[in-house]
C-alpha positions, 0 to 999 in steps of 0.5 A: 930281694929273695932269689927266685926259686923254680918250683917243680913237682919234685919239691912237694910231698904226696898227699896223705891218705886221709886228705880230702876227697877233692885232693886225692881224686884227681879225675874231678874237675876243679873250678876256681872256688874249689882250689880256693877252698883247698887253700883256705883249708891249709893249716901248715906250709907243708899242706900248702906245698902239697896243694901247690904240687897238684896245681902244678900237676894239673896245669892250674899254675897259669891261672892268675886266680890260683897264682894270686891266692897262692901268694896271698895264703903263703904271705898272709898266714901265720904259718906262711913263708915270705921266701916261698911266697916270693918265689911264687910271686916271681913266676907271675909274668904280669903281677898287678896291684893285688899281688904287689899289695899282698907282698908289701903287706906280708913283708910288713907283717914279717918285719921285712920293712926294707923289702916292702919299700923296695916292692913299692918302688918296683910297683911304681917303676912298672907303672902299676898304680898304688891304691888305698890298700897299698899306702897303709902298709907302706906308711907303716913300714916308713914309721917303723923304719923311722924314714921321715923323708920317705914318709913325706914323699909317700904322703905326696904320692897320696895327694897326687894319686887322689887318695887324700880323702880315703879314711884308711890312708888318712889314719895311717898318715896320722899314725906315721906322723905321730911315730915321727913326733910330727904332731902338727902334721898329724893334726893337719891331716886329722882336721882335714878329714871329712869323716872321722872314724873311731880308728881316726880318733885312736890314731890322733890320741896315740900321736899325742901320747907318743910325744907325751902330750897327755892333757891333749890326750884327755881333751881329744878323748872328751871331744871324741865322746861328744861326737858320739864315738862311745865305743873306743878301742881297747888300745885307746882306753889304755892310752887314756889310762896312761894319760891319767897316770901321768896327770894324776887324774884319778877320777877320770881313770876310775871313769875309764875303768867303769867304761872298760867294765861295761863294754868288755867282758874280760880285761886282758893282762895289758889293760889290767896292768895299766889300771894297776899303774894308774891307781898306785901312781894316783895314790889309790894303792888299795884299788891297785892291789885289788885289781892285782889280786883279782888277776887270773893271769899275771906277767912280769910287767904286772909284778914290776908295776905292783912292786914299784907302786908299793915301793912309792907308798913305802910298803917295803915288806909287802913289795918283798912278799909280791916279789917272792910270789913272782918267783914262786910263779916261775917268772924270772926277774930282770933288772927292772924288777930289781930296781923296784925291789931295791927302791921298796927296801930303800923307802921302807928302811929295809937295809939288810933285806935290800943288801940281800936282794942286791947280792941275790940279783948279782950271784943267783940271777946273774944280773949285772947291776946298772947305775940305777941299782947302785943309786938305789943301794946308795940311797938305802945306805944313806937313809940308814946313816951308812954314809961312809959305806955308801961312799965306798960303794960308789968308789968301787962301782965298775961303772961311772956313777951318774949325777943321780948317785952322787945326788943321793949321797948329797941328800943323805949327807944333808939329812945327817949333817955330814959336811965332809962327804957332802962336799965331795958329793957336791964337787962330783955333781958340779963336774957332771952338771954345773947348771943344776941350781938344786945341788948348789942350794943343798950345799949352801944350806949345809954350810948355813947350818954349820954357820959357815957363812963365807962358803955359803955365800961362795956357793951362791955366787958360783950358782949365779955365775953359772947362770943356773936357772931352776925349772919352775915346778907345777902342780896338777889339781883335779876338780870335778874331772877338770885338771888345773895347772899351777906353776911355781912363782906364777904372778899371772893370777888375777888374785895374785896379791890375796894368794901370796898374802894367804901363803905368807900367813900359812908360812908364819902359822906353821912356823909358830906351831912348830911345823916349819923348821928354819935353821937360820936366817940364811936358809930362809933367805935361800928358800924364799928368794931363790926357790920362790913360792912353791907351786903346791902352796899356790895350788892350796890357796887359789881358786882354780880359774879358766886360765889354769884349765888344761884338760877336761873329761866329758865322757860318761861324766856320771858313771852308773852305780854298777860301774862305780861299785866295781871299781 
């Protein structure tokens, strides 16, 4: 706790000449409302100190009303001081729940989280009963500190105190468990709520988002809208947009965009940046650019998202143009921005521009390259057939290269048929992670292309001996705003036989048309028997069923023409 300070009249400045009449004319008898009005009118800590000085001079400090409001004004104002608030608080002989709640709330706002929890313990020791204004901020302190055990103990205090039905306390519990990753506990609190507010739905959706349960976020948002909560909070809509981004659900994302346009007069930079991210990652680059170009205010994150989106779509020169615009705006780039810039150069084959940006990052902006930056440059060189230069760069790295860097080199060696460097990259990969089957398959395919059957068989044997199991891939398909999931090698489909017959017909048709290049029989054997049938093929040849349905969206299923026209 902060040390106690004894306050006297000598601590404070005299009132200025232009102060309100009620401050300077001390012969006027002030009542409680008069002092409260003066406290609310304070615009700085110095003004509060002057009011405090006159309270001391006129003997109002013994009045509990003045003491409580002095603490509240000092602790909860943007210009306040928790040290000064604590000095006043410690002079109160018998503080009650209001004073403790104020101090706990102020300490949480100022991120003095341990102080807030110590005040809660002191409150209990003095026999002061916590109320529904105490627990939300105490639980918030626990969640920000990551104190799981303490948070669960406080949940027990809530139950014993008979506040389990208070909606504000329940919302705080849901948010806390969401931050801890305890989604089961969050859902248990949510399901037991008699009345769910918009904040309750926002809390449970945010809890699922914190553990990346994106499908559930969309389903909960649909349930929320079906119960009549059409005025979702802006933060909740941003979370739903993020879920659409991860799921590739463009239609639902456009629907949320329409909701935002109809209900919010001016979208802030955070919302617009989320929309840009959703559009570019869902394959709608034009819409993302449109939102970006119409932004009045742009921050570094907005530029980073736009540059990365252009990189994904192979628009390297456009990404460099946006990067130049960012520098002209006076925004200082960071390491994340340069990852997007280097990635854009790599995808577009802009070797000279990429190397210039790499040098500019190091020498002009004094940013120390990370392993991600080196990975981008290795990928850039590999795509340009500069395999030896890429290998020399890896050897000269001041930090240890990770598996992504070596895998970039291995992939480039496979494309450009450089078995010598490919073997070196593969051996380093096997030392870093001997259980990734994809690395073994790339090397085996390189041996098969070179007709080195003995080594191809050896690599496949090593892969089997390491018990390498490839995680099945999956595809997400959105049909009429319902998201379906298709898993690679899935044989649980009711139309399994007809699906795989169609896949085989597609493969042979592509082969005869010259679109499916198979270097040799061994390569085809690896593709068919080791990696299995691709999830993309299953998604193309299958009619979605209820069993594959993982998410739905019922909120505003038919946006108005006006909203669609805007987006």
